[in-house]
All heavy atoms as an XYZ file, in Angstrom:
694
protein
N      98.521    113.558     98.113
C      98.725    112.597     99.144
C      98.366    111.129     98.770
O      99.066    110.270     99.084
C      98.137    113.097    100.381
C      98.475    112.340    101.559
S     100.176    112.667    102.025
C     100.002    112.779    103.794
N      97.234    111.057     98.033
C      96.778    109.746     97.736
C      97.762    109.108     96.744
O      97.880    107.847     96.941
C      95.464    109.881     96.986
C      94.746    108.521     96.755
O      94.748    107.743     97.700
O      94.221    108.346     95.680
N      98.408    109.802     95.898
C      99.383    109.267     94.954
C     100.562    108.710     95.663
O     101.156    107.695     95.270
C      99.762    110.438     93.923
C     100.643    109.888     92.889
C     101.020    110.881     91.845
O     100.153    111.559     91.372
O     102.206    110.970     91.538
N     100.922    109.438     96.831
C     102.106    108.873     97.605
C     101.892    107.564     98.117
O     102.731    106.645     98.123
C     102.472    109.855     98.724
C     103.504    109.465     99.680
C     104.842    109.468     99.099
C     103.541    110.449    100.790
N     100.716    107.255     98.593
C     100.377    105.968     99.173
C     100.237    104.872     98.111
O     100.211    103.642     98.434
C      99.141    106.085    100.069
C      99.444    106.740    101.462
C      99.084    108.061    101.627
C     100.201    106.146    102.340
C      99.326    108.643    102.858
C     100.524    106.785    103.492
C     100.099    108.061    103.756
N      99.995    105.190     96.923
C      99.942    104.204     95.876
C     101.237    103.969     95.097
O     101.329    103.350     94.135
C      98.787    104.647     94.902
C      97.412    104.459     95.538
N      96.784    105.443     96.076
C      96.707    103.359     95.625
C      95.551    105.043     96.495
N      95.524    103.763     96.252
N     102.229    104.806     95.548
C     103.509    104.695     94.818
C     104.478    103.789     95.528
O     104.499    103.588     96.743
C     104.154    106.204     94.972
O     105.472    106.077     94.543
N     105.202    102.986     94.657
C     106.171    102.031     95.244
C     107.386    102.738     95.923
O     108.100    102.172     96.684
C     106.643    101.188     94.054
C     106.377    102.031     92.922
C     105.164    102.879     93.256
N     107.579    104.057     95.669
C     108.660    104.779     96.125
C     108.658    104.898     97.622
O     109.588    105.001     98.372
C     108.835    106.128     95.483
C     109.033    105.955     94.082
N     109.942    105.280     93.496
C     108.222    106.390     93.066
C     109.953    105.340     92.162
N     108.856    105.940     91.848
N     107.409    105.002     98.227
C     107.234    104.995     99.692
C     107.747    103.778    100.339
O     108.423    103.696    101.348
C     105.790    105.243    100.119
C     105.517    105.474    101.622
C     106.258    106.626    102.189
C     104.053    105.661    101.790
N     107.481    102.579     99.632
C     107.982    101.327    100.214
C     109.460    101.273    100.166
O     110.130    100.757    101.026
C     107.365    100.130     99.383
C     107.970     98.864     99.770
C     105.900    100.136     99.564
N     110.006    101.891     99.021
C     111.466    101.857     98.877
C     112.236    102.726    100.009
O     113.158    102.330    100.634
C     111.956    102.590     97.592
C     111.518    101.719     96.389
O     111.321    100.522     96.531
O     111.400    102.270     95.295
N     111.528    103.755    100.394
C     111.998    104.610    101.559
C     111.915    103.868    102.854
O     112.868    103.887    103.619
C     111.214    105.858    101.599
C     111.580    106.901    102.802
C     113.023    107.387    102.571
C     110.561    107.945    102.861
N     110.872    103.098    103.100
C     110.697    102.310    104.301
C     111.817    101.283    104.330
O     112.339    100.954    105.437
C     109.268    101.805    104.417
C     108.310    102.926    104.530
C     109.200    100.803    105.557
C     106.815    102.479    104.440
N     112.035    100.605    103.223
C     113.008     99.595    103.135
C     114.513    100.102    103.431
O     115.171     99.594    104.107
C     113.004     98.960    101.785
C     111.855     97.884    101.438
C     111.926     97.449    100.073
C     112.159     96.644    102.432
N     114.686    101.357    102.942
C     115.935    102.031    103.352
C     116.059    102.299    104.795
O     117.173    102.028    105.381
C     116.085    103.304    102.492
C     117.262    104.163    102.656
C     118.568    103.442    102.320
C     117.122    105.495    102.076
N     114.966    102.793    105.371
C     115.010    102.948    106.849
C     115.258    101.623    107.645
O     116.010    101.683    108.647
C     113.601    103.610    107.236
C     113.550    103.655    108.770
C     113.548    105.025    106.718
N     114.629    100.546    107.243
C     114.829     99.225    107.800
C     116.352     98.928    107.747
O     116.948     98.399    108.656
C     113.967     98.184    107.229
C     114.286     96.801    107.638
C     112.453     98.455    107.667
N     116.876     99.024    106.576
C     118.402     98.727    106.302
C     119.243     99.618    107.198
O     120.177     99.119    107.925
C     118.773     98.899    104.895
N     118.895    100.913    107.317
C     119.678    101.831    108.185
C     119.569    101.469    109.591
O     120.483    101.518    110.455
C     119.288    103.288    107.963
C     119.636    103.838    106.714
C     119.127    105.250    106.508
C     121.144    103.869    106.342
N     118.293    100.922    109.996
C     118.051    100.517    111.310
C     118.885     99.274    111.726
O     119.480     99.309    112.721
C     116.626    100.185    111.583
C     116.265     99.639    112.876
C     114.792     99.177    112.859
O     114.164     99.018    111.784
O     114.275     98.897    114.054
N     118.983     98.424    110.826
C     119.815     97.191    111.090
C     121.356     97.552    111.145
O     121.999     97.101    112.013
C     119.640     96.262    109.999
C     120.440     94.867    110.258
C     120.106     93.984    111.189
C     121.487     94.624    109.359
C     120.826     92.847    111.345
C     122.283     93.453    109.556
C     121.968     92.595    110.529
N     121.702     98.525    110.339
C     123.162     98.904    110.338
C     123.473     99.588    111.673
O     124.494     99.267    112.322
C     123.445     99.849    109.158
C     123.496     98.993    107.893
C     124.828    100.557    109.362
C     123.496     99.768    106.611
N     122.643    100.510    112.073
C     122.761    101.109    113.355
C     122.802    100.299    114.536
O     123.621    100.373    115.494
C     121.757    102.285    113.476
N     121.817     99.315    114.514
C     121.707     98.353    115.701
C     122.856     97.434    115.712
O     123.447     97.091    116.930
C     120.407     97.604    115.708
C     119.189     98.531    116.059
C     117.945     97.658    115.678
C     119.174     99.046    117.385
N     123.410     97.053    114.574
C     124.576     96.229    114.516
C     125.786     97.000    114.967
O     126.648     96.495    115.738
C     124.864     95.716    112.974
O     123.670     94.996    112.661
C     126.111     94.871    112.908
N     125.987     98.214    114.581
C     127.132     99.038    114.989
C     126.994     99.288    116.538
O     128.098     99.058    117.194
C     126.956    100.436    114.424
C     128.146    101.389    114.776
C     129.418    101.291    114.303
C     128.094    102.380    115.712
N     130.250    102.262    114.882
C     129.420    102.936    115.788
C     127.114    102.861    116.603
C     129.767    103.974    116.659
C     127.402    103.955    117.420
C     128.787    104.512    117.416
N     125.876     99.462    117.153
C     125.780     99.591    118.594
C     126.091     98.346    119.249
O     126.736     98.302    120.259
C     124.289    100.127    118.979
C     124.068    101.489    118.550
C     124.028     99.920    120.534
C     122.646    101.990    118.643
N     125.611     97.229    118.701
C     126.015     95.974    119.278
C     127.424     95.669    119.312
O     128.063     95.173    120.364
C     125.166     94.882    118.585
C     125.587     93.474    119.010
C     126.382     92.586    118.285
C     125.258     92.818    120.209
N     126.504     91.405    119.000
C     125.785     91.432    120.215
C     124.431     93.126    121.350
C     125.661     90.612    121.230
C     124.230     92.234    122.308
C     124.959     91.014    122.242
N     128.144     95.883    118.243
C     129.521     95.603    118.161
C     130.320     96.623    118.974
O     131.404     96.189    119.413
C     129.929     95.615    116.683
C     129.407     94.420    115.955
C     129.963     94.439    114.543
N     129.309     93.243    113.938
C     129.650     92.775    112.696
N     130.598     93.280    111.990
N     128.992     91.679    112.219
N     129.919     97.845    119.112
C     130.624     98.708    119.830
C     130.507     98.555    121.489
O     131.466     98.629    122.151
C     130.076    100.227    119.714
C     130.603    100.966    118.573
C     131.947    101.338    118.399
N     132.202    102.742    118.924
C     133.514    103.182    118.957
N     134.498    102.417    118.484
N     133.622    104.443    119.345
N     129.326     98.382    121.851
C     129.001     98.329    123.257
C     128.482     97.058    123.799
O     128.263     96.890    125.035
C     127.916     99.422    123.534
C     128.394    100.772    123.121
C     127.383    101.860    123.456
N     127.782    103.056    122.948
C     127.019    104.057    122.515
N     125.776    103.889    122.566
N     127.493    105.267    122.120
N     128.177     96.055    122.956
C     127.551     94.773    123.342
C     126.264     94.927    124.171
O     125.960     94.359    125.197
C     128.550     93.962    124.212
C     129.702     93.499    123.435
C     129.280     92.364    122.372
N     130.463     91.921    121.698
C     130.440     91.403    120.560
N     129.264     91.105    119.996
N     131.431     91.037    119.906
N     125.549     95.951    123.737
C     124.150     96.321    124.312
C     123.115     96.204    123.277
O     123.320     96.385    122.046
C     124.232     97.734    124.953
C     125.242     97.782    126.031
C     125.237     99.196    126.565
N     123.884     99.461    127.251
C     123.505    100.628    127.659
N     124.420    101.614    127.577
N     122.418    100.832    128.170
N     121.876     95.823    123.683
C     120.730     95.793    122.756
C     120.507     94.398    122.329
O     120.967     93.450    122.943
N     120.025     94.310    121.094
C     119.630     93.013    120.534
C     120.830     92.600    119.604
O     121.215     93.421    118.775
C     118.393     93.051    119.689
C     117.180     93.504    120.684
C     118.072     91.738    119.128
C     115.911     93.810    119.988
N     121.205     91.521    119.676
C     122.362     90.995    118.765
C     121.832     91.010    117.314
O     120.651     90.644    117.105
C     122.857     89.690    119.172
O     121.934     88.648    118.762
N     122.650     91.268    116.337
C     122.164     91.225    114.986
C     121.680     89.844    114.570
O     120.736     89.736    113.794
C     123.477     91.572    114.185
C     124.276     92.361    115.194
C     124.014     91.686    116.484
N     122.242     88.752    115.088
C     121.738     87.481    114.695
C     120.377     87.254    115.183
O     119.567     86.586    114.523
C     122.690     86.394    115.331
C     122.456     85.072    114.996
C     123.451     84.100    115.517
N     123.194     82.753    114.982
C     123.688     81.714    115.484
N     124.523     81.790    116.420
N     123.391     80.529    114.974
N     119.947     87.816    116.417
C     118.659     87.602    116.928
C     117.729     88.538    116.106
O     116.539     88.290    116.045
C     118.605     87.912    118.372
N     118.214     89.620    115.681
C     117.296     90.612    114.972
C     117.039     90.341    113.475
O     115.973     90.693    112.983
C     117.955     91.991    115.101
C     117.238     93.195    114.719
C     115.986     93.394    115.481
C     118.041     94.430    114.782
N     117.933     89.759    112.877
C     117.886     89.444    111.400
C     116.660     88.780    110.911
O     116.008     89.284    110.000
C     119.159     88.827    110.937
C     119.314     88.789    109.393
C     119.433     90.180    108.758
C     120.593     88.042    109.004
N     116.219     87.616    111.445
C     115.028     86.968    110.911
C     113.768     87.868    110.970
O     112.923     87.882    110.084
C     114.861     85.711    111.846
C     116.245     85.454    112.375
C     116.934     86.755    112.521
N     113.668     88.597    112.028
C     112.516     89.449    112.308
C     112.542     90.561    111.232
O     111.479     90.891    110.584
C     112.446     90.102    113.597
C     111.186     90.842    113.950
O     110.831     91.742    113.269
N     110.581     90.420    115.069
N     113.670     91.294    111.004
C     113.714     92.249    109.929
C     113.584     91.782    108.573
O     112.886     92.403    107.732
C     115.064     93.035    110.154
C     115.216     94.040    111.232
C     116.504     94.652    111.234
C     114.156     95.076    111.262
N     114.080     90.571    108.309
C     113.835     89.924    107.001
C     112.469     89.664    106.693
O     112.042     89.893    105.513
C     114.763     88.684    106.918
C     116.188     88.873    106.639
C     116.992     87.536    106.571
C     116.435     89.556    105.268
N     111.680     89.190    107.746
C     110.278     88.933    107.573
C     109.592     90.171    107.146
O     108.731     90.209    106.238
C     109.733     88.249    108.799
N     109.873     91.296    107.798
C     109.180     92.465    107.576
C     109.625     93.053    106.232
O     108.833     93.600    105.448
N     110.898     92.938    105.876
C     111.394     93.392    104.532
C     110.789     92.596    103.430
O     110.363     93.220    102.462
C     112.907     93.329    104.512
N     110.588     91.380    103.610
C     109.923     90.596    102.513
C     108.437     90.956    102.360
O     107.923     90.973    101.316
C     110.103     89.044    102.817
S     111.803     88.490    102.588
N     107.767     91.238    103.480
C     106.383     91.665    103.339
C     106.261     93.100    102.666
O     105.434     93.324    101.838
C     105.786     91.873    104.703
C     105.307     90.543    105.496
C     104.834     90.790    106.842
C     104.283     89.711    104.705
N     107.317     93.921    102.920
C     107.408     95.193    102.241
C     107.598     94.998    100.756
O     107.105     95.729     99.870
C     108.406     96.112    102.833
C     108.078     96.799    104.142
C     109.338     97.297    104.821
C     106.985     97.751    103.908
N     108.514     94.052    100.440
C     108.762     93.769     99.027
C     107.464     93.203     98.325
O     107.152     93.523     97.096
C     109.950     92.784     98.913
C     111.205     93.404     99.144
C     112.362     92.360     99.150
C     111.622     94.409     98.119
N     106.685     92.380     99.042
C     105.489     91.960     98.496
C     104.491     93.038     98.280
O     103.802     93.082     97.200
C     104.854     90.827     99.460
N     104.420     94.078     99.124
C     103.561     95.164     99.020
C     104.091     95.904     97.710
O     103.289     96.346     96.865
C     103.652     96.107    100.170
C     102.900     97.386    100.027
C     101.472     97.231     99.807
C     103.128     98.282    101.283
N     105.329     96.149     97.554
C     105.854     96.828     96.373
C     105.563     96.020     95.100
O     105.230     96.620     94.105
C     107.341     96.854     96.549
C     107.919     97.889     95.452
C     109.460     97.932     95.510
N     110.048     99.131     94.827
C     109.966     99.293     93.473
N     109.321     98.453     92.813
N     110.451    100.466     93.050
N     105.518     94.679     95.201
C     105.172     93.875     93.932
C     103.612     94.173     93.578
O     103.304     94.306     92.408
C     105.416     92.455     94.269
S     107.085     91.969     94.265
N     102.863     94.264     94.652
C     101.479     94.439     94.425
C     101.185     95.900     93.924
O     100.364     96.139     92.946
C     100.663     94.307     95.686
N     101.927     96.865     94.408
C     101.788     98.206     93.898
C     102.234     98.424     92.407
O     101.767     99.264     91.771
C     102.394     99.155     94.792
C     101.851     99.420     96.138
C     102.796    100.324     97.000
C     100.515    100.030     96.057
N     103.179     97.686     92.037
C     103.726     97.733     90.683
C     103.251     96.764     89.642
O     103.702     96.699     88.616
C     105.324     97.664     90.671
O     105.644     96.394     91.161
C     105.858     98.742     91.597
N     102.226     96.048     90.049
C     101.603     95.024     89.270
C     102.643     93.973     88.691
O     102.687     93.640     87.535
C     100.837     95.669     88.025
C      99.600     96.407     88.461
O      99.040     95.934     89.485
O      99.285     97.376     87.921
N     103.607     93.607     89.527
C     104.556     92.609     89.178
C     103.850     91.277     88.919
O     102.728     91.079     89.426
C     105.606     92.508     90.299
N     104.574     90.447     88.217
C     103.908     89.016     88.028
C     103.664     88.340     89.365
O     104.356     88.611     90.282
C     105.058     88.264     87.272
C     105.822     89.356     86.637
C     105.808     90.536     87.560
N     102.670     87.406     89.322
C     102.137     86.886     90.605
C     103.221     86.128     91.322
O     103.302     85.986     92.549
C     100.959     86.024     90.375
C     101.286     84.761     89.539
C     101.245     84.666     88.127
C     101.779     83.582     90.029
N     101.649     83.468     87.786
C     102.004     82.708     88.847
C     102.000     82.974     91.299
C     102.458     81.338     89.004
C     102.462     81.724     91.381
C     102.669     80.908     90.259
N     104.151     85.444     90.613
C     105.160     84.623     91.191
C     106.196     85.474     92.000
O     106.823     84.901     92.998
C     105.863     83.792     90.215
C     106.446     84.439     88.959
C     107.679     85.054     89.058
C     105.705     84.535     87.771
C     108.161     85.696     87.890
C     106.212     85.155     86.755
C     107.449     85.764     86.743
N     106.359     86.705     91.612
C     107.268     87.602     92.546
C     106.535     87.915     93.876
O     107.110     87.757     94.908
C     107.603     88.868     91.870
C     108.635     88.755     90.813
C     108.427     88.818     89.422
C     110.019     88.469     90.873
N     109.499     88.522     88.835
C     110.670     88.293     89.638
C     110.776     88.253     91.992
C     111.926     88.052     89.406
C     112.163     87.935     91.829
C     112.688     87.890     90.439
N     105.357     88.131     93.754
C     104.510     88.428     95.014
C     104.560     87.188     95.834
O     104.813     87.217     97.084
C     103.118     88.893     94.685
C     102.169     89.055     95.850
C     102.716     90.269     96.749
C     100.795     89.380     95.278
N     104.260     85.921     95.268
C     104.153     84.799     96.097
C     105.531     84.369     96.604
O     105.623     84.041     97.749
C     103.681     83.626     95.128
N     106.613     84.693     95.902
C     107.953     84.411     96.415
C     108.269     85.313     97.540
O     108.850     84.862     98.491
N     107.943     86.510     97.485
C     108.189     87.464     98.680
C     107.433     86.987     99.908
O     107.962     87.059    101.016
C     107.812     88.851     98.217
S     108.911     89.610     97.074
N     106.121     86.562     99.639
C     105.237     86.121    100.771
C     105.920     84.833    101.369
O     105.873     84.610    102.504
C     103.871     85.896    100.359
C     103.089     87.257    100.046
C     101.756     86.967     99.478
C     102.976     88.106    101.279
N     106.273     83.886    100.515
C     106.919     82.671    100.992
C     108.258     82.946    101.714
O     108.431     82.332    102.812
C     107.186     81.782     99.803
N     109.037     83.800    101.239
C     110.218     84.238    101.901
C     110.093     84.828    103.252
O     110.692     84.543    104.255
C     111.156     85.178    101.097
N     108.993     85.613    103.293
C     108.515     86.215    104.673
C     108.082     85.133    105.605
O     108.433     85.156    106.845
C     107.393     87.157    104.435
O     107.073     87.769    105.821
N     107.421     84.146    105.163
C     106.990     83.006    105.951
C     108.142     82.166    106.524
O     108.222     81.942    107.672
N     109.126     81.978    105.697
C     110.344     81.291    106.051
C     111.035     82.006    107.198
O     111.538     81.474    108.141
C     111.254     80.981    104.884
C     112.641     80.476    105.236
C     110.557     79.930    103.896
N     111.227     83.425    106.957
C     111.926     84.145    107.876
C     111.172     84.170    109.160
O     111.736     84.213    110.325
C     112.163     85.537    107.312
N     109.857     84.263    109.119
C     109.047     84.309    110.329
C     109.204     82.998    111.113
O     109.271     82.996    112.315
C     107.555     84.497    109.960
C     106.652     84.716    111.157
O     107.131     85.495    112.082
N     105.529     84.159    111.180
N     109.138     81.822    110.377
C     109.417     80.562    111.071
C     110.775     80.514    111.782
O     110.915     80.032    112.897
C     109.203     79.398    110.060
C     109.684     78.101    110.670
C     107.766     79.261    109.678
N     111.761     81.026    111.154
C     113.148     81.070    111.642
C     113.209     81.966    112.894
O     113.713     81.623    113.916
C     114.059     81.656    110.649
N     112.475     83.056    112.904
C     112.324     84.011    114.070
C     111.558     83.323    115.230
O     112.134     83.350    116.336
C     111.600     85.181    113.674
C     111.495     86.228    114.667
O     112.612     86.439    115.472
O     110.546     86.877    115.035
N     110.556     82.590    114.912
C     109.789     81.933    116.055
C     110.676     80.762    116.514
O     110.695     80.625    117.696
C     108.469     81.395    115.436
C     107.380     82.426    115.139
C     106.182     81.754    114.392
C     107.032     83.115    116.447
N     111.336     79.984    115.748
C     112.158     78.923    116.214
C     113.261     79.471    117.070
O     113.552     78.877    118.147
C     112.725     78.193    114.985
C     113.531     77.053    115.510
C     114.041     76.205    114.297
N     114.843     75.046    114.836
C     115.525     74.351    113.997
N     115.722     74.532    112.802
N     116.262     73.448    114.583
N     113.785     80.525    116.686
C     114.883     81.128    117.503
C     114.326     81.694    118.873
O     115.051     81.482    119.981
C     115.434     82.304    116.727
C     116.570     83.064    117.414
C     117.157     84.154    116.604
O     116.919     84.117    115.349
N     117.782     85.134    117.174
N     113.183     82.224    118.897
C     112.573     82.719    120.103
C     112.040     81.573    121.026
O     111.831     81.778    122.198
C     111.402     83.724    119.786
C     111.946     84.976    119.267
C     110.757     85.856    118.818
N     111.256     86.988    118.055
C     111.388     88.196    118.481
N     111.077     88.444    119.775
N     111.808     89.251    117.790
N     111.672     80.521    120.441
C     110.990     79.482    121.176
C     111.874     78.850    122.294
O     111.529     78.373    123.331
C     110.583     78.271    120.305
C     109.551     77.377    120.787
C     109.704     76.202    121.484
C     108.137     77.631    120.728
N     108.601     75.771    121.945
C     107.603     76.505    121.485
C     107.377     78.495    120.138
C     106.185     76.348    121.581
C     105.960     78.391    120.289
C     105.372     77.364    121.019
N     113.175     78.933    122.073
C     114.218     78.405    123.044
C     114.339     79.140    124.218
O     114.169     80.191    124.494
C     115.607     78.374    122.324
C     115.515     77.417    121.124
C     116.934     77.402    120.482
N     116.881     76.711    119.282
C     117.698     76.772    118.280
N     118.700     77.509    118.406
N     117.510     76.069    117.223
């Protein structure tokens, strides 16, 4: 069990679930016009996905600039999400 939590494959699985979640919510939105619009949801999911990618970089001992890039991208997505919600 300990090996599972130190493996980057668990992060890959979580990223797949996030992508499937976005696809399902987009499908529901387009079919029924109910729920959260994909445009409103995307910055939030991108921020989380970038944090997951940063975790994957840390688990695989990727070069520091990949980790920094993922964290920076997450920050940009978070600012976009906050700006969108501020209105």
